[in-house]
N, C-alpha and C positions, 0 to 999 in steps of 0.2 A: 724767367729768362726767355728771350725769343732769339731766333736766328735772323740776323740782319742781312738783307740782300746787299752785296758789297763787291765792288771791283776796286781792289786796293790801289791800283795805279791811278785810276780816275779820282778816287777819294783823296789821294795824296795832295791834290791841288784844289779840293773842294772847300766850300764854306758851309755853315749850317743851313739846313733846309729853309728856315724862315728867312734867312738873308737872301737865299737864292730866288725866292719868289717876290722880293721887293722890286720896285721899278726905279732904282737909283740911277740907272743909266751907266753905271761904272762898267767900262769895257771888259775888264778882267772878269767881273762877276758874270757878265753875259756869256763870255767865252766858256766859262766853267759850268754853265747851267746845263750842259749836255751830260754832266756826270750823273749817274743814275743811282748810286748807292751811298749811304752814309754809315759810318760806324760811330756809335755813341762814345764820346770821350776823346775824339781826335782833337788835338791841340790846333788852334787856328792861327793863321798868319796875322800879325799885327797890322793895323790900318796904315801906320806910317811906313812899315816895310813894304806893304803891298803897293802903296802909291809910289814909292821909290822905284820898285821893280817896274811898275807900269811906265813911268817916265823914261827910264832907261831903255825899255823895250820899244817904246814909241820912236825914239831917236834911231834905234837900230833898224826898225821897220821902214822908216822913211828913207834911210840910206839904201836898204835892200830894194825898195821900189825903183830907185834910180838905176841900180844894177840890173834889175829885171827889165826895164825899158831898153837898156843898152843891149841886153842879151836877145830881146825880141827883134831889135833892128838887125842884129847879126844873123839871126835865123832867116829873116826875110831875104837878106842879101845872099846868103849861102844857098837858099833853096833853088835859086835859078841855075846853079851849077852842079847840084847833086840830084840823083834819081830818088824818087819817092819810094815808099814801101810797096812791095809787090803783092802783099797779102796782109790780112789782119794779124797773122802771127809775126810778120816782119815790121810791125809798128815801131817807128824809130823816133828818137829825140836827138836834138843837136848838142846836148850836153856832152862834155868830154871832148876828146880829140876829134878833128874833122873826119867824117866818114865812119865814126864809131856808131854801131847799131845798138839801140836800146830795145830789148824785147819786152813786149807786154806779157806779164806773168798771168797766164790764164789758168785758173784752177781746173784740175781734172775731176775734182770732187769737192763739194761743199756740204759740210755737216751743220745744219741749222740747230740752234738752241731753242728749246720749247719751254716757256714759262720760267726761264732762268737765264743767267748770263755766264758766259765762259770767262775765266780769268787767266788760265794758263794751260799749256798742253806739253806733252812729251811723248815721243815715240818709244815703244818697247824696242829693245836692241835689235830684234830681227826685222824691224820695220814693217811688220804685218799689221800691227795694231797701234792706235793712237789714243793715249789717255788724256782726258780733258777735265780739268778742275772747274767747279761751278760755284756760283753764288749761293746755291742751295745746300752747299756743304757736302755734295756727293762728287765722286769721280767716275765719269763714264768712259768706258773703253770701247772704241769703235774699230771695226775692220777697216783698214786704210785703203782697201781696194773697192769695196762695195758700199761703205758708209753705214753698215748696219751695226747697231749697238750689240756688243758681245758680252761684256761684263759690267757690273755695277758695284762700286765700292761705296757702302752706305752704313755709317755707324748708327743710323736711325733704326736699323734692324735689331740693335741691341738695346733700344730704348734710350739712347743717349741723345742729348741736344746736339744739333748740327750748327756749325758756324762756317762762314764762307771760306772756301779753300783759296789760299793766296799763292802757294808755290808747291812744287813737288819735284822729286827726282827718283830715278831708278838706281838700284845698286848696279855699279858698272859691270858689264858682261866680261870685261878683261879678267876680272878676278872672281867671277861668279862660279860657285860650286852648285851642286844639286840643291843644297839647302838655301842658297841665296839667289838663285835664278828667279827673275820676275818679282823681286822684292821692291817695294815702293815706299818711300817716305813722303808724307804730305804734311802741310802745316796750315793753320787757320788763324782767324782774327781773335780767337779766344786764348791764344798762346799754347795751343795743343799741337803735339807732334804725333802723327798717326803712322803706324807701321802695318803694311799690307802685304799679302801675297796676291798679286794682281789677278792671275789667271784662275785662282780658286775662290776669289772674292773674300778671302779670310782676313779679318781684322786681328792682327797679332799682338797689338798692345798700344798704349798711349802714354806719352810723357807730357807734362804740363809745365810751362814757364809761367809761374804765377805773376799776374799783373802786367803781362807783356802781350803784345800783338805781333805775331811772327809774319814777316813779309817775304822771307827768302830762306831757302834750304839748298844745300849742295853736298853731294858725296865727293870724297876724295877719289881720284881716278882709280885707285886700287881698292877702294871700298872699306878700308880699315877705320875710317872716321867720317863723320859728316858734321857740317856747321850750320848754324841758324843765325838770323839777325832780324831786327824789327824795331818796334816802337821805342824801346829803352836804350837804343844806341849801342848796345853791347853785342859782341860776337861770341857765341857759345860753341864749344867743341864737344862732340859726343863720341863715344865708342861705337863703331859701326856694327859690332856684334852684340854687345850687351845693352846698347842704347843708353848707357849711363853717362851723365855729364862728366867731362874730364877737366874742362878749363873755361873760364870766362875772361874774355879779352875786352878791356874797356879803357885802358889808360895809354897815354903817350910815353915817350922815353924821357920826358922832362926837359929836353933841350930843343929838339927839332920837330917833334910831333906831340899832339895832345889828344889823339883819339877822336872819336866822333862827338859832336855836340848836338846832333839832331837825329831823327829817325833814319834807319838804314833800310834800303829797299833792294839791295843786291849783295850777295856774298858768293865768292868763287875761290876754289882751291887753286894754287899754282899747280899746273899739270906735272911738274917734274920735282916738286919739293913738298914732302908731306908736312913740313913744319910751317909752311907759308899759306896764309889766306889773304884775300883782298876783299874789301867791302866799300860800298859807296852809297851815298844818300843825300839828304836835304842840306847838309852843311857845306856844300860846294867842295868837298874833298873826297878822294878815294884813299883809303888807308891800307897800308901793307903791314900785316901782323905776323910776328914770328913767335910761335908757341914756345920756343926754347927760352926766350927772355920774357915772355908773358906780356908784351906790349906792342904798340905800333912802332915800327922802326923807320917808316918812310911815308910821306904823304904826297899825293898828286893833287895839286890845287886847280880849281876852275872846272869842276865837274858837278853838274846838278842832276843826280840820278834819281828817278822816280819810278823805276820798274826794273825788270830783268835786263839791264843795259850795261853789263860789265862782263868782260871775257879776257882770257889770257891765251896767247898763241905760243905753244911750246917751241915751234921752230924758230921764230924770230924773237921770242921773248918780249913781245909787245903787248901792251894792255889796250884793249878797246873799250871806249866809253860812249854812251849815248846820253845826251843831256836834254832836259825838258826846257828848251828855249828856242828862239827864232833863228839863231845863227850859230855857226860852229857847233852844230849838234853832234856830229859824228867825228870822233877824234881817236888817234892812236898815240900812245905814250911809250917811252922807253922804260921798261920795268926797272932796270938798274939805277937809273938816275932820276926817274920821275919827270923827265923833260918831255915837252910836246914834240912829236915827230911830224904830224900833219893833221889837218882838218879836211875832211872830204866834202866836196861841194854837193849839197843837197839840191835836187831839181826844184826850180822855182815855178810857180804857177801864177798867172795873172788873175785867177778867179778865186783863189783860196789863200788863207793865212799860211805862213811858213810852217813846216812840220816841226812839232816838238816831240822828241823821241821818248818812248816808253821801253823800247827793246833794242838791243844790239848784240849780234852773235857772229862768231866765226863759223865758217862752213866746216863740214866733216866729210870724211870719205872722199868720193869723187868731186865733191863740192868744196874741197879744202882751200881752193884759191878764191873763194868768195867771202864777202862780208854782207850780212843781212841786217836791216834796221827798219823800224817803223814807229808810228806814233799818231798823234792827233794833229788837227789843223787841216792838212791835206788828206788825212785818213788813208795813208798809203804805206805799202811795204816796198822797199827798194833793195836791190842787190848791187854790190860794187866789186870790181876786180881788186883782189887783195894786193896784187903786185903794183898796179898802176894807180889805184884809187878812183878809177873811172866808173861811172854809172853804166851798168850792163843790162839791168832789168828792173822793171817797176810794175806794180799791180795797178789795176784800175782804181779810181777813187772808191773807197768802200763806205758802207753806211755808217760805221762808227770807227772810233780810233783803233789802231793796231796795238794790242796789249802785249803780244808775244810772238816770237818766231822761233822755230826749232827745226833742225835737220834730222832725218833718220841717220842711223849710225853709218850706213854705207853712202850717205849723201845723195841718194837718188830721189828723195822726197823732201819737200819743205812744207811745214804747216804754218799758216798765218792765222793768228787768233784775234778775233774781235769779240765784242760782247755778245753779238747776235749769231755768230757763225764762226766755224773754223774752216779755212780754205786750204786744200792740199794741192800743191803744185808739183808736177813731175819735172825733173831738172834736165832731162836728156837734151831737149832742143836747145836750151840756153848753153849748156856745156859744149855741145858740138860746134858752137860758133865762137867759143873762146879761142885765143891765139894758140894755145897748146892743146887743141881739141884731140890730136892724135893720141895723147897720153890717156884720154878717157876711154879709149876703145877696149882696153884690158878690163874695164869694169862693166862692159856692156851686159854681162850676165845679171848684174844687179837690177837693171831696168827690165830685162826680160822676166826676171823673177816676179816683179810686181805687175807685169803685163799692162803697163800704163804708158801712153805716149802723150806728149803735149800736143 
């Protein structure tokens, strides 16, 4: 057995390596040739399904080009009546309402990956450290201020085979005791769930889901349970203390829901209900699971989730999804009814393909009025105003697709994960220009704590 280099979000749309190196000229194959890792045994999309998807997307893309030309004409017309940016930090876009400034998200720190690829990242709850999961099967924990590696979580030290890390989460600090502080759960492509004490580098144990590849893991906000999901389309619930499996969710209610029919790439707990989990994947649905009845009780239709692109906002009870497609990528849904509330307009570019999303998150702490998302195509991360849906910030075009985004607990830092590097952005400059900037002043100590300014 060998450890396969693997970025599960990219592999999710990949074909076998021998197909990738042919010269068939098929556009989708060429687009997907950027994907760098393969996992033996991944089921492939059928040829007929792939051609149908390609035809549909070509029609959508042609319509989008017309829209793009109209938007470009409007920008030229409006530029004569609006002042240009006064500095590089004030770099603006005309997307959104007239006069709306879109800041360029400049990283204050970039952590390059050496001889491996990053697949996911999470801040420790104090925001001082950032954990990065890698294709080498290790988790590297860096100082979020100076970028120095501080801790290394590596099961290879015990002589165990390593498999690519696909997802991880920390035990929530809200309910953390001395015994659970800095506890981390990670999962990999061999169906293994690893339990760590991050700051002592101790491997506390391992649970294995035989025959499965795990793509997502999430702790409940109070830490009493965690959930996993992956290749076999099932959601598994575990005890957060004993790590023992409690329940497997796989079926619908027999009338309005059927559960998942394809692999699942995202799983999230409802922040206010310990019995409810949500999951999304390749079958164009997001399922709402109720552990009390042991099945899916509601479905949201029309979401193609291929990464960590699912979130629930406790305040508004809205569900955020990011889909791997050229249009209507970023959407919000009503949790109670499953109905679409809005699709946010992704910035268009004349030089690149539309962005297909791998990640979508709600902001935290002082950034709780923001929505973050990113993906492939434009290889960009964008921030939107949660209240208005308007674009407020975007990164430069990055070298590879954006696989993940995460905020520190206080919201003062944002990590943008690509295969080759993780970029850390300080949020103070952007937040100071939001309409309710006065409300962020009470949190200024969090920015001073990190001593980082945009």
